[in-house]
C-alpha positions as a Markdown table, in Angstrom:
| # | Residue | x | y | z |
|---|---|---|---|---|
| 1 | Unk | -12.3 | -23.2 | -16.6 |
| 2 | Unk | -11.6 | -19.8 | -19.0 |
| 3 | Unk | -14.1 | -18.6 | -21.2 |
| 4 | Unk | -12.6 | -15.8 | -23.8 |
| 5 | Unk | -14.5 | -13.3 | -25.4 |
| 6 | Unk | -14.1 | -10.7 | -28.1 |
| 7 | Unk | -15.8 | -7.7 | -28.3 |
| 8 | Unk | -18.1 | -8.6 | -25.8 |
| 9 | Unk | -20.0 | -6.5 | -23.7 |
| 10 | Unk | -20.9 | -6.8 | -19.5 |
| 11 | Unk | -23.4 | -8.9 | -19.9 |
| 12 | Unk | -22.1 | -11.4 | -21.9 |
| 13 | Unk | -19.8 | -11.5 | -19.2 |
| 14 | Unk | -22.2 | -11.8 | -16.5 |
| 15 | Unk | -23.7 | -14.7 | -18.6 |
| 16 | Unk | -20.1 | -16.4 | -19.3 |
| 17 | Unk | -19.6 | -16.4 | -15.2 |
| 18 | Unk | -23.5 | -18.2 | -14.5 |
| 19 | Unk | -22.3 | -20.8 | -17.6 |
| 20 | Unk | -19.0 | -21.2 | -15.7 |
| 21 | Unk | -20.2 | -21.5 | -12.4 |
| 22 | Unk | -22.3 | -24.5 | -13.2 |
| 23 | Unk | -20.0 | -26.0 | -15.0 |
| 24 | Unk | -17.4 | -26.3 | -12.4 |
| 25 | Unk | -20.6 | -27.4 | -10.1 |
| 26 | Unk | -20.4 | -24.3 | -8.3 |
| 27 | Unk | -23.6 | -22.6 | -8.4 |
| 28 | Unk | -23.7 | -20.9 | -5.5 |
| 29 | Unk | -21.6 | -17.5 | -5.2 |
| 30 | Unk | -19.8 | -17.5 | -1.5 |
| 31 | Unk | -17.4 | -14.1 | -2.2 |
| 32 | Unk | -16.8 | -11.1 | 0.5 |
| 33 | Unk | -16.4 | -8.7 | -2.1 |
| 34 | Unk | -15.1 | -7.2 | -5.5 |
| 35 | Unk | -11.3 | -6.8 | -5.8 |
| 36 | Unk | -10.8 | -4.4 | -8.9 |
| 37 | Unk | -7.4 | -4.1 | -9.7 |
| 38 | Unk | -6.2 | -1.4 | -12.5 |
| 39 | Unk | -2.7 | -2.7 | -14.3 |
| 40 | Unk | -0.9 | -2.8 | -16.8 |
| 41 | Unk | -0.5 | -5.7 | -19.2 |
| 42 | Unk | 3.5 | -6.2 | -18.1 |
| 43 | Unk | 2.3 | -6.4 | -14.4 |
| 44 | Unk | -1.4 | -7.7 | -14.7 |
| 45 | Unk | 0.3 | -11.4 | -13.9 |
| 46 | Unk | 1.9 | -10.9 | -11.0 |
| 47 | Unk | -0.8 | -8.7 | -9.7 |
| 48 | Unk | -3.6 | -11.7 | -10.4 |
| 49 | Unk | -1.2 | -13.8 | -8.6 |
| 50 | Unk | -0.9 | -11.8 | -5.7 |
| 51 | Unk | -4.5 | -11.3 | -6.0 |
| 52 | Unk | -5.6 | -15.2 | -6.1 |
| 53 | Unk | -3.1 | -16.2 | -3.0 |
| 54 | Unk | -5.1 | -13.4 | -1.3 |
| 55 | Unk | -8.3 | -15.0 | -2.3 |
| 56 | Unk | -7.9 | -17.9 | 0.0 |
| 57 | Unk | -8.2 | -15.7 | 3.3 |
| 58 | Unk | -11.0 | -13.6 | 1.1 |
| 59 | Unk | -13.0 | -15.1 | -1.6 |
| 60 | Unk | -13.7 | -12.5 | -4.0 |
| 61 | Unk | -14.5 | -11.6 | -7.6 |
| 62 | Unk | -11.3 | -10.2 | -9.3 |
| 63 | Unk | -11.7 | -7.8 | -11.6 |
| 64 | Unk | -8.8 | -7.3 | -13.3 |
| 65 | Unk | -8.9 | -3.8 | -16.2 |
| 66 | Unk | -6.1 | -3.6 | -18.3 |
| 67 | Unk | -6.2 | -0.3 | -20.8 |
| 68 | Unk | -4.8 | -1.3 | -23.7 |
| 69 | Unk | -3.5 | 1.6 | -25.9 |
| 70 | Unk | -3.7 | 1.0 | -30.0 |
| 71 | Unk | -0.8 | 2.6 | -31.9 |
| 72 | Unk | -3.5 | 3.1 | -34.5 |
| 73 | Unk | -5.5 | 6.3 | -34.8 |
| 74 | Unk | -8.7 | 4.4 | -36.2 |
| 75 | Unk | -8.6 | 1.7 | -33.5 |
| 76 | Unk | -7.9 | 4.5 | -30.9 |
| 77 | Unk | -11.6 | 6.1 | -32.0 |
| 78 | Unk | -13.0 | 2.4 | -31.8 |
| 79 | Unk | -14.3 | 1.0 | -28.3 |
| 80 | Unk | -14.0 | -2.6 | -28.0 |
| 81 | Unk | -13.7 | -4.7 | -24.6 |
| 82 | Unk | -12.2 | -8.3 | -24.4 |
| 83 | Unk | -12.7 | -10.4 | -21.6 |
| 84 | Unk | -11.3 | -13.8 | -20.0 |
| 85 | Unk | -13.4 | -15.2 | -17.5 |
| 86 | Unk | -11.9 | -17.6 | -15.2 |
| 87 | Unk | -13.9 | -19.8 | -12.5 |
| 88 | Unk | -12.8 | -23.2 | -10.8 |
| 89 | Unk | -9.4 | -23.9 | -10.0 |
| 90 | Unk | -7.8 | -21.3 | -12.3 |
| 91 | Unk | -9.5 | -18.7 | -10.6 |
| 92 | Unk | -8.3 | -19.2 | -6.9 |
| 93 | Unk | -11.2 | -19.5 | -4.5 |
| 94 | Unk | -13.3 | -16.7 | -6.4 |
| 95 | Unk | -13.8 | -15.6 | -9.4 |
| 96 | Unk | -11.6 | -13.8 | -12.1 |
| 97 | Unk | -12.6 | -11.5 | -15.1 |
| 98 | Unk | -9.8 | -9.8 | -17.2 |
| 99 | Unk | -10.7 | -7.2 | -19.1 |
| 100 | Unk | -8.7 | -5.6 | -21.6 |
| 101 | Unk | -10.3 | -2.0 | -23.2 |
| 102 | Unk | -9.3 | -0.4 | -26.1 |
| 103 | Unk | -10.3 | 2.9 | -28.1 |
| 104 | Unk | -12.9 | 5.0 | -26.1 |
| 105 | Unk | -13.9 | 2.2 | -23.6 |
| 106 | Unk | -10.7 | 3.2 | -22.1 |
| 107 | Unk | -12.0 | 6.5 | -20.7 |
| 108 | Unk | -15.2 | 5.0 | -19.3 |
| 109 | Unk | -13.7 | 2.0 | -17.5 |
| 110 | Unk | -16.2 | 2.7 | -15.0 |
| 111 | Unk | -19.2 | 1.7 | -16.9 |
| 112 | Unk | -17.5 | -1.7 | -17.4 |
| 113 | Unk | -16.7 | -2.6 | -14.3 |
| 114 | Unk | -20.1 | -1.3 | -12.6 |
| 115 | Unk | -22.4 | -4.0 | -13.9 |
| 116 | Unk | -19.8 | -6.5 | -12.7 |
| 117 | Unk | -19.4 | -5.8 | -9.3 |
| 118 | Unk | -21.6 | -8.2 | -6.5 |
| 119 | Unk | -24.6 | -6.9 | -5.2 |
| 120 | Unk | -24.3 | -6.1 | -1.8 |
| 121 | Unk | -20.6 | -6.3 | -1.2 |
| 122 | Unk | -17.8 | -4.2 | -0.3 |
| 123 | Unk | -15.5 | -2.8 | -3.1 |
| 124 | Unk | -12.1 | -2.4 | -3.4 |
| 125 | Unk | -10.1 | -1.1 | -5.9 |
| 126 | Unk | -6.2 | -1.9 | -6.1 |
| 127 | Unk | -3.7 | 0.0 | -8.7 |
| 128 | Unk | -1.0 | -2.2 | -9.2 |
| 129 | Unk | 1.0 | 0.5 | -11.0 |
| 130 | Unk | 0.3 | 4.1 | -12.0 |
| 131 | Unk | -2.0 | 5.2 | -9.3 |
| 132 | Unk | -4.0 | 7.9 | -10.1 |
| 133 | Unk | -3.0 | 11.1 | -7.4 |
| 134 | Unk | -6.2 | 11.6 | -6.3 |
| 135 | Unk | -7.8 | 7.8 | -5.6 |
| 136 | Unk | -11.0 | 9.1 | -4.2 |
| 137 | Unk | -11.9 | 10.7 | -7.2 |
| 138 | Unk | -11.1 | 8.7 | -10.0 |
| 139 | Unk | -13.7 | 7.3 | -11.6 |
| 140 | Unk | -13.0 | 3.7 | -10.5 |
| 141 | Unk | -11.9 | 4.8 | -7.0 |
| 142 | Unk | -15.2 | 6.4 | -6.9 |
| 143 | Unk | -16.8 | 3.3 | -6.7 |
| 144 | Unk | -14.6 | 1.7 | -3.8 |
| 145 | Unk | -15.1 | 2.1 | 0.0 |
| 146 | Unk | -11.2 | 1.0 | 0.1 |
| 147 | Unk | -8.8 | 2.3 | -2.5 |
| 148 | Unk | -4.8 | 0.6 | -2.5 |
| 149 | Unk | -2.2 | 2.4 | -3.8 |
| 150 | Unk | 1.8 | 1.0 | -3.8 |
| 151 | Unk | 3.8 | 4.3 | -3.4 |
| 152 | Unk | 7.3 | 2.0 | -4.5 |
| 153 | Unk | 5.8 | 1.3 | -7.9 |
| 154 | Unk | 5.9 | 5.1 | -8.7 |
| 155 | Unk | 8.8 | 6.6 | -10.4 |
| 156 | Unk | 9.1 | 9.3 | -8.1 |
| 157 | Unk | 8.4 | 7.4 | -4.5 |
| 158 | Unk | 9.0 | 10.3 | -2.1 |
| 159 | Unk | 6.9 | 12.9 | -4.4 |
| 160 | Unk | 4.0 | 10.3 | -4.7 |
| 161 | Unk | 4.0 | 10.1 | -0.7 |
| 162 | Unk | 3.4 | 14.1 | -0.5 |
| 163 | Unk | 1.1 | 13.9 | -3.4 |
| 164 | Unk | -1.0 | 11.3 | -1.2 |
| 165 | Unk | -0.9 | 13.5 | 1.6 |
| 166 | Unk | -2.4 | 16.6 | 0.1 |
| 167 | Unk | -5.5 | 14.1 | -2.1 |
| 168 | Unk | -6.1 | 11.8 | 1.4 |
| 169 | Unk | -9.8 | 10.5 | 1.8 |
| 170 | Unk | -10.9 | 8.2 | 4.3 |
| 171 | Unk | -10.3 | 4.9 | 2.6 |
| 172 | Unk | -7.4 | 5.6 | 1.1 |
| 173 | Unk | -4.3 | 3.0 | 1.9 |
| 174 | Unk | -0.7 | 2.5 | 0.4 |
| 175 | Unk | 1.0 | -1.0 | 0.7 |
| 176 | Unk | 3.9 | 1.2 | 1.4 |
| 177 | Unk | 2.1 | 1.4 | 5.1 |
| 178 | Unk | 1.1 | -2.2 | 4.9 |
| 179 | Unk | 4.8 | -3.1 | 5.1 |
| 180 | Unk | 6.0 | -1.5 | 7.9 |
| 181 | Unk | 3.1 | -3.3 | 10.6 |
| 182 | Unk | 5.3 | -5.9 | 11.8 |
| 183 | Unk | 8.0 | -3.0 | 12.4 |
| 184 | Unk | 5.1 | -0.8 | 13.8 |
| 185 | Unk | 4.0 | -3.7 | 16.3 |
| 186 | Unk | 7.4 | -4.7 | 17.2 |
| 187 | Unk | 8.6 | -1.2 | 18.3 |
| 188 | Unk | 5.2 | -0.6 | 20.2 |
| 189 | Unk | 5.7 | -3.5 | 22.2 |
| 190 | Unk | 9.4 | -2.3 | 23.0 |
| 191 | Unk | 7.9 | 0.7 | 24.5 |
| 192 | Unk | 5.1 | -1.0 | 26.7 |
| 193 | Unk | 8.1 | -3.3 | 28.0 |
| 194 | Unk | 10.5 | -0.5 | 28.8 |
| 195 | Unk | 8.9 | 2.7 | 30.6 |
| 196 | Unk | 10.8 | 5.5 | 29.2 |
| 197 | Unk | 10.8 | 8.5 | 27.6 |
| 198 | Unk | 11.6 | 8.9 | 23.8 |
| 199 | Unk | 13.8 | 11.6 | 23.0 |
| 200 | Unk | 14.7 | 11.0 | 19.4 |
| 201 | Unk | 14.8 | 8.3 | 17.0 |
| 202 | Unk | 16.4 | 7.2 | 13.5 |
| 203 | Unk | 14.9 | 5.5 | 10.8 |
| 204 | Unk | 17.8 | 3.5 | 8.6 |
| 205 | Unk | 16.8 | 2.3 | 5.2 |
| 206 | Unk | 17.5 | 1.9 | 1.3 |
| 207 | Unk | 17.0 | 5.1 | -0.6 |
| 208 | Unk | 13.5 | 5.9 | -2.4 |
| 209 | Unk | 11.8 | 3.5 | -0.2 |
| 210 | Unk | 8.7 | 5.1 | 0.9 |
| 211 | Unk | 8.1 | 2.4 | 3.7 |
| 212 | Unk | 11.6 | 4.1 | 5.3 |
| 213 | Unk | 9.5 | 7.5 | 5.2 |
| 214 | Unk | 5.9 | 6.5 | 6.6 |
| 215 | Unk | 7.8 | 4.7 | 9.5 |
| 216 | Unk | 9.6 | 8.2 | 10.3 |
| 217 | Unk | 6.8 | 10.3 | 10.1 |
| 218 | Unk | 4.6 | 7.7 | 12.3 |
| 219 | Unk | 7.0 | 7.4 | 15.0 |
| 220 | Unk | 7.5 | 11.2 | 14.3 |
| 221 | Unk | 3.6 | 12.0 | 15.0 |
| 222 | Unk | 3.2 | 9.4 | 17.3 |
| 223 | Unk | 5.9 | 9.9 | 19.8 |
| 224 | Unk | 6.5 | 13.9 | 18.9 |
| 225 | Unk | 9.9 | 14.0 | 18.9 |
| 226 | Unk | 12.7 | 14.7 | 16.0 |
| 227 | Unk | 13.3 | 12.0 | 14.0 |
| 228 | Unk | 16.1 | 11.6 | 11.5 |
| 229 | Unk | 16.2 | 9.5 | 8.3 |
| 230 | Unk | 19.2 | 8.0 | 7.1 |
| 231 | Unk | 20.3 | 5.9 | 3.9 |
| 232 | Unk | 21.8 | 2.0 | 3.9 |
| 233 | Unk | 22.2 | -0.6 | 1.4 |
| 234 | Unk | 19.0 | -2.3 | 2.8 |
| 235 | Unk | 17.3 | -4.6 | 1.6 |
| 236 | Unk | 14.1 | -2.2 | 2.7 |
| 237 | Unk | 13.8 | -1.1 | 6.1 |
| 238 | Unk | 17.3 | -1.8 | 7.8 |
| 239 | Unk | 17.1 | -0.3 | 11.6 |
| 240 | Unk | 14.9 | 2.0 | 13.6 |
| 241 | Unk | 17.3 | 3.4 | 17.0 |
| 242 | Unk | 15.5 | 5.2 | 19.8 |
| 243 | Unk | 16.7 | 7.6 | 22.3 |
| 244 | Unk | 15.2 | 7.4 | 25.9 |
| 245 | Unk | 15.8 | 8.5 | 29.6 |
| 246 | Unk | 16.9 | 5.0 | 30.0 |
| 247 | Unk | 19.3 | 3.8 | 26.9 |
| 248 | Unk | 18.6 | 3.3 | 23.4 |
| 249 | Unk | 16.2 | 0.7 | 22.1 |
| 250 | Unk | 17.5 | -0.8 | 18.7 |
| 251 | Unk | 15.8 | -2.9 | 16.5 |
| 252 | Unk | 18.1 | -4.0 | 13.7 |
| 253 | Unk | 17.3 | -6.1 | 10.5 |
| 254 | Unk | 20.2 | -6.4 | 8.2 |
| 255 | Unk | 19.4 | -9.7 | 5.9 |
| 256 | Unk | 15.7 | -8.8 | 5.5 |
| 257 | Unk | 14.2 | -11.6 | 7.5 |
| 258 | Unk | 16.0 | -12.2 | 10.9 |
| 259 | Unk | 15.8 | -8.9 | 13.4 |
| 260 | Unk | 18.0 | -8.4 | 16.9 |
| 261 | Unk | 16.1 | -6.0 | 19.3 |
| 262 | Unk | 18.3 | -4.7 | 22.1 |
| 263 | Unk | 16.7 | -3.1 | 24.9 |
| 264 | Unk | 18.7 | -1.3 | 28.0 |
| 265 | Unk | 19.1 | -3.7 | 30.7 |
| 266 | Unk | 17.9 | -7.0 | 28.7 |
| 267 | Unk | 19.7 | -9.8 | 26.8 |
| 268 | Unk | 19.6 | -9.1 | 23.2 |
| 269 | Unk | 16.5 | -10.8 | 21.3 |
| 270 | Unk | 16.1 | -12.4 | 18.0 |
| 271 | Unk | 12.9 | -11.7 | 16.0 |
| 272 | Unk | 11.0 | -13.1 | 13.0 |
| 273 | Unk | 11.0 | -9.8 | 10.8 |
| 274 | Unk | 11.0 | -11.2 | 7.6 |
| 275 | Unk | 9.9 | -8.9 | 4.0 |
| 276 | Unk | 6.7 | -10.3 | 3.1 |
| 277 | Unk | 5.3 | -10.9 | -0.5 |
| 278 | Unk | 2.7 | -8.9 | -2.2 |
| 279 | Unk | -0.2 | -11.3 | -1.2 |
| 280 | Unk | 0.1 | -11.1 | 2.6 |
| 281 | Unk | -0.1 | -7.5 | 2.2 |
| 282 | Unk | -3.0 | -7.1 | -0.5 |
| 283 | Unk | -4.9 | -9.8 | 2.3 |
| 284 | Unk | -4.0 | -8.2 | 5.5 |
| 285 | Unk | -5.6 | -4.7 | 3.6 |
| 286 | Unk | -8.8 | -6.5 | 2.6 |
| 287 | Unk | -9.3 | -7.8 | 7.0 |
| 288 | Unk | -10.2 | -3.9 | 7.1 |
| 289 | Unk | -13.0 | -2.1 | 5.2 |
| 290 | Unk | -13.2 | 1.3 | 7.7 |
| 291 | Unk | -10.5 | 4.0 | 7.6 |
| 292 | Unk | -7.3 | 4.0 | 8.9 |
| 293 | Unk | -7.0 | 6.9 | 10.9 |
| 294 | Unk | -3.1 | 6.3 | 12.0 |
| 295 | Unk | -2.2 | 6.0 | 8.1 |
| 296 | Unk | -4.0 | 9.2 | 7.9 |
| 297 | Unk | -1.9 | 10.7 | 10.9 |
| 298 | Unk | 1.5 | 9.6 | 9.7 |
| 299 | Unk | 0.7 | 10.6 | 6.2 |
| 300 | Unk | -0.2 | 14.0 | 6.9 |
| 301 | Unk | 2.5 | 14.4 | 9.2 |
| 302 | Unk | 4.7 | 15.2 | 5.9 |
| 303 | Unk | 8.0 | 13.6 | 4.8 |
| 304 | Unk | 9.5 | 17.5 | 4.7 |
| 305 | Unk | 9.9 | 17.4 | 8.7 |
| 306 | Unk | 12.1 | 14.6 | 8.9 |
| 307 | Unk | 15.8 | 15.4 | 9.3 |
| 308 | Unk | 18.6 | 13.9 | 7.5 |
| 309 | Unk | 21.5 | 13.0 | 8.8 |
| 310 | Unk | 24.6 | 15.4 | 8.0 |
| 311 | Unk | 22.5 | 18.0 | 7.2 |
| 312 | Unk | 21.1 | 21.3 | 9.1 |
| 313 | Unk | 18.1 | 23.1 | 9.2 |
| 314 | Unk | 16.7 | 23.9 | 5.6 |
| 315 | Unk | 16.6 | 27.5 | 5.2 |
| 316 | Unk | 12.9 | 29.5 | 4.9 |
| 317 | Unk | 13.7 | 30.3 | 1.6 |
| 318 | Unk | 15.4 | 27.0 | 0.3 |
| 319 | Unk | 13.4 | 25.2 | -3.2 |
| 320 | Unk | 11.6 | 22.2 | -1.9 |
| 321 | Unk | 14.0 | 19.3 | -2.8 |
| 322 | Unk | 13.6 | 16.8 | -5.3 |
| 323 | Unk | 12.3 | 13.3 | -4.9 |
| 324 | Unk | 14.1 | 10.2 | -3.6 |
| 325 | Unk | 16.8 | 9.7 | -1.1 |
| 326 | Unk | 17.7 | 12.1 | 1.1 |
| 327 | Unk | 17.3 | 14.9 | -0.7 |
| 328 | Unk | 13.9 | 14.2 | -1.1 |
| 329 | Unk | 13.7 | 13.8 | 2.7 |
| 330 | Unk | 15.2 | 16.8 | 3.8 |
| 331 | Unk | 12.8 | 19.4 | 3.1 |
| 332 | Unk | 12.6 | 21.7 | 6.9 |
| 333 | Unk | 13.5 | 20.2 | 10.0 |
| 334 | Unk | 10.9 | 19.8 | 12.3 |
| 335 | Unk | 10.8 | 22.6 | 14.9 |
| 336 | Unk | 12.0 | 21.8 | 18.5 |
| 337 | Unk | 9.4 | 19.7 | 20.4 |
| 338 | Unk | 8.6 | 20.0 | 23.6 |
| 339 | Unk | 9.5 | 17.2 | 26.5 |
| 340 | Unk | 8.8 | 13.6 | 24.7 |
| 341 | Unk | 5.2 | 11.8 | 25.6 |
| 342 | Unk | 5.3 | 8.7 | 28.0 |
| 343 | Unk | 5.8 | 5.5 | 26.1 |
| 344 | Unk | 2.9 | 4.0 | 27.6 |
| 345 | Unk | 0.5 | 6.2 | 25.0 |
| 346 | Unk | 1.9 | 4.8 | 21.8 |
| 347 | Unk | 0.8 | 0.9 | 21.9 |
| 348 | Unk | -2.2 | 2.1 | 20.1 |
| 349 | Unk | -0.2 | 3.7 | 17.1 |
| 350 | Unk | -0.2 | -0.5 | 15.5 |
| 351 | Unk | -2.4 | -1.9 | 14.2 |
């Protein structure tokens, strides 16, 4: 069921939600959280589809905030709110309200959203595009326990990671980090099976993919070893190679679906490592509302400390590298490390 409201108010939207629930025969509220999606008109459909799919696991009230900038100076000064209320089969397993803000209402989105939040329920804000540099200080982000961004959607993904590290607040996370959860689990399990000392690692993946940098920073922060970043044709992450006292451990995924795990003294094994849809990533993030300390540690390690294949240590007076690709990942090489940690202490790194 869909209800369209033009030049409306939050009070009228709440009444429409009650009316819609009664019309479809579900007067009780069985939702567990409020998901606020901040997006633009172009990406609203994909973001809402991902949220509806994720709602099968996490029934929620979904509020989609779309800020519409008018070309007319007169219209820009006039505050206006249009809404589309969806309940029943049109809204997954929860409720959906699409809010289109015009004029001065754009600068007060939090005032529109606040009366529509579920009482006594957690709030998660997801910026599908154009995330603020400091999500916790954003007016909408201040309402939430969890703030989800996606560096891959930014124009300069690698610079975006640096900004995320500078402004990190407990509760922040990024879908670029969520994408590497299967990789981290697989690598941690491999080190558990092969007790050895890791001395260095290489992360291979396509350019401008922040997940590759995050995986490199995670390995460097957890193993305390130098990590080199190399580029490939993709898709996404393609390989991780770890040099150890027992030989080379390789996790290679050339086609974006099936990977091969090679370990010293063991036969090669095929493992499922499929690239996941946005709805799966979002569902994973909604499973936890506590701060992700491992993500924070990896993020604060710093992109500039990763090494780049074929380049030496950056001079102390070198200017920062531009965002994206090898230049962005270069920065200043990590200093020489002491003897690497034992692998048995790494399994806690995976989610």
